[in-house]
C-alpha positions in Angstrom: -67.4 57.0 19.0 -67.3 60.7 19.6 -64.1 62.8 19.0 -63.9 63.5 22.7 -64.1 59.7 23.5 -61.5 58.9 20.9 -59.2 61.6 22.3 -59.5 60.1 25.8 -58.7 56.6 24.4 -55.6 57.9 22.7 -54.4 59.6 25.9 -55.0 56.5 27.9 -53.1 54.3 25.4 -50.2 56.8 25.3 -49.9 56.6 29.1 -49.4 52.9 28.8 -46.6 53.1 26.2 -43.2 52.5 27.8 -40.3 54.7 26.7 -37.2 52.7 25.7 -33.6 53.9 25.2 -31.2 51.8 23.2 -27.5 52.2 24.1 -25.1 50.6 21.5 -22.0 51.9 19.7 -22.9 49.8 16.7 -25.2 51.4 14.1 -26.4 47.9 13.2 -27.1 47.2 16.8 -29.2 50.3 17.3 -31.1 49.7 14.1 -31.8 46.1 15.0 -33.3 47.0 18.4 -35.4 49.7 16.9 -36.7 47.3 14.2 -37.5 44.6 16.9 -39.8 47.1 18.7 -41.1 49.0 15.7 -44.4 47.2 15.6 -44.9 46.6 19.3 -47.7 48.9 20.5 -46.7 49.1 24.2 -43.1 50.1 23.7 -41.5 53.1 21.9 -37.8 53.7 21.3 -37.6 57.4 22.2 -33.8 57.7 22.6 -30.6 56.2 21.2 -27.1 56.6 22.5 -23.7 55.5 21.1 -22.0 55.3 24.5 -22.6 55.7 28.3 -21.9 59.4 28.3 -24.7 60.1 25.8 -27.0 57.8 27.7 -26.3 59.6 31.0 -27.1 63.0 29.3 -30.4 61.7 28.0 -31.3 60.2 31.4 -30.9 63.6 33.0 -33.3 65.4 30.7 -36.1 62.9 30.0 -37.8 59.9 31.6 -36.9 56.5 30.3 -38.8 53.4 31.4 -36.4 50.7 30.1 -32.8 50.8 28.8 -31.4 48.2 26.4 -27.7 48.5 27.2 -24.9 46.9 25.3 -22.0 46.2 27.7 -19.0 46.7 25.4 -18.6 50.2 24.0 -15.8 52.7 23.6 -15.4 55.9 25.8 -17.9 54.9 28.4 -19.0 51.2 28.4 -22.1 49.6 29.9 -20.6 49.0 33.3 -19.3 52.6 33.6 -22.7 53.8 32.7 -24.4 51.7 35.3 -22.0 52.8 38.0 -22.5 56.5 37.3 -26.2 56.2 36.8 -26.4 54.3 40.2 -24.4 57.1 42.0 -26.6 59.8 40.3 -29.8 57.9 41.4 -31.0 57.8 37.8 -32.2 54.2 37.8 -34.7 54.2 40.7 -37.7 54.0 38.3 -35.9 52.7 35.2 -35.4 49.0 34.3 -32.2 47.9 32.6 -31.7 45.0 30.3 -28.1 44.3 29.5 -27.2 42.9 26.1 -24.1 40.8 25.8 -22.4 38.4 23.5 -20.0 37.1 26.2 -21.1 35.0 29.1 -18.5 36.3 31.6 -19.7 35.7 35.2 -17.6 38.5 36.7 -18.8 41.1 34.2 -22.5 40.0 34.5 -22.3 40.0 38.3 -20.9 43.6 38.3 -23.7 44.7 35.9 -26.4 43.2 38.2 -24.8 44.7 41.2 -24.9 48.2 39.7 -28.5 48.1 38.7 -29.1 45.9 35.7 -32.4 43.9 36.0 -31.8 41.2 33.4 -29.3 39.9 31.0 -30.0 38.8 27.4 -27.3 37.0 25.6 -27.0 37.6 21.9 -28.4 36.4 19.6 -32.0 36.5 20.8 -35.4 36.9 19.1 -37.8 39.8 19.1 -40.3 37.6 20.9 -37.8 37.0 23.7 -37.0 40.6 24.0 -40.6 41.8 24.1 -41.6 39.1 26.6 -38.8 40.2 28.9 -39.7 43.9 28.5 -43.3 43.2 29.5 -42.3 41.1 32.5 -40.0 43.9 33.8 -42.5 46.8 33.2 -45.4 44.8 34.7 -43.6 44.4 38.0 -44.9 46.4 40.9 -42.7 49.4 41.6 -44.5 51.8 44.0 -41.4 53.0 45.6 -38.3 53.2 43.4 -35.8 53.3 46.2 -37.4 50.5 48.1 -37.5 48.3 45.0 -33.8 49.1 44.2 -32.8 48.1 47.7 -34.7 44.8 47.5 -33.2 44.0 44.1 -29.7 44.7 45.6 -30.4 42.4 48.5 -31.6 39.6 46.3 -28.7 39.9 43.9 -26.1 40.1 46.7 -27.4 36.9 48.4 -27.7 34.9 45.2 -24.1 35.9 44.2 -22.7 35.4 47.7 -24.0 31.8 47.7 -22.2 31.1 44.5 -25.1 30.8 42.0 -23.8 31.5 38.5 -25.4 34.8 37.3 -25.4 34.0 33.6 -27.7 31.0 33.9 -31.4 30.8 33.4 -31.7 29.2 36.9 -30.2 32.3 38.4 -32.8 34.5 36.7 -35.6 32.1 37.7 -34.5 32.0 41.4 -34.2 35.8 41.4 -37.8 36.3 40.0 -39.2 33.7 42.4 -37.6 35.2 45.5 -38.7 38.7 44.4 -42.3 37.4 43.9 -42.5 35.8 47.4 -41.1 38.9 49.1 -43.0 41.6 47.2 -46.3 39.7 47.4 -45.8 38.8 51.1 -46.4 35.1 50.4 -46.0 33.2 53.7 -46.3 29.5 52.9 -45.7 28.4 49.4 -45.2 25.2 47.4 -42.3 25.4 45.0 -43.9 23.0 42.6 -47.5 24.3 42.8 -46.8 28.0 43.2 -43.3 29.0 42.2 -42.6 26.9 39.2 -45.9 27.8 37.5 -45.5 31.5 38.2 -41.9 31.7 36.9 -42.9 29.5 33.9 -45.7 31.9 33.0 -43.4 34.9 33.3 -40.7 33.4 31.1 -43.1 31.6 28.7 -41.7 28.2 29.4 -42.8 25.1 31.3 -42.6 24.3 35.0 -40.4 21.3 34.2 -37.9 23.6 32.5 -37.9 26.0 35.5 -37.2 23.1 37.8 -34.4 21.7 35.6 -32.8 25.1 35.1 -32.8 25.9 38.9 -31.2 22.5 39.6 -28.6 23.0 36.9 -27.6 26.4 38.4 -27.2 24.8 41.9 -25.2 22.0 40.4 -22.8 24.5 38.7 -22.5 26.4 42.0 -21.8 23.1 43.8 -19.1 22.2 41.2 -17.4 25.5 40.5 -18.2 27.7 43.5 -18.3 25.1 46.2 -16.5 27.1 48.9 -19.0 30.0 48.6 -22.0 27.7 48.5 -20.7 25.7 51.5 -20.0 28.8 53.5 -23.6 30.0 52.8 -25.0 26.7 53.8 -23.0 26.6 57.1 -24.2 30.2 57.9 -27.8 29.1 57.4 -27.2 26.0 59.6 -28.0 23.6 56.8 -28.0 20.0 58.0 -25.3 18.7 55.6 -23.2 21.5 54.0 -21.3 18.9 51.9 -24.5 18.1 50.0 -26.1 20.1 47.3 -29.5 21.5 48.6 -32.8 21.0 46.7 -34.4 23.9 44.9 -36.9 24.3 47.7 -34.3 24.1 50.5 -32.0 26.7 48.7 -34.8 29.1 48.1 -36.0 28.8 51.7 -32.5 29.7 53.0 -32.1 32.6 50.5 -35.5 34.0 51.7 -34.5 33.6 55.3 -31.2 35.3 54.8 -32.7 38.3 52.9 -35.4 38.7 55.6 -32.6 38.8 58.2 -30.7 41.4 56.3 -33.9 43.5 55.8 -34.6 43.3 59.6 -31.1 44.3 60.5 -31.2 47.3 58.1 -34.4 48.6 59.7 -33.4 48.0 63.3 
């Protein structure tokens, strides 16, 4: 291979490398994240911050593809960072993975509302982290503002219906709904289309996807029954006192989001 050809290859490869920023007040936490990605060719940790203020300053002077954000930090914590970054429009082309040791629905919901794309609960393996990074950075994102609006609509409707945000089922429904909307899929089979797609993205089985989705709906039915029932009534569900199936629930969520999108453009 000629020097010129090699040079072109290096340039092409460098363009595919995603820039990662780690935000964590713990020296151990920062070091661990760097080590997890140290030998991953398609991701490079280009910035580290000890709190939200440092992270905001970095975002304003260089492009970051993905942020690994610890929620609980002194001075400016993860939520405060997300809110300010949202208002400053710094996240339109940046993905955020929140890292948390505590499964607090209220905190997680706020993080997702303000721009987080995914939540990883500690401890997790480097394989899990890398797989999630690749899923997020592979998503189509031709228009940052449009993508952000779609994400917000999906999150809002899932939360309003009472689905617990800390569950795998929530993440699976979110990815499934996004897939159908972004790829303009008209008619789909949840067992033949949705489960296999989500399973492939999360490196699990279709059976696990089905089970996790049903579990999330069961939790919503047991613990957020009023919110779920109100959602079902608003969508003219035949029996609001009964828990819907995965397919029924997803169909109603898609219908509600499409209605919201139509109203916002009318």
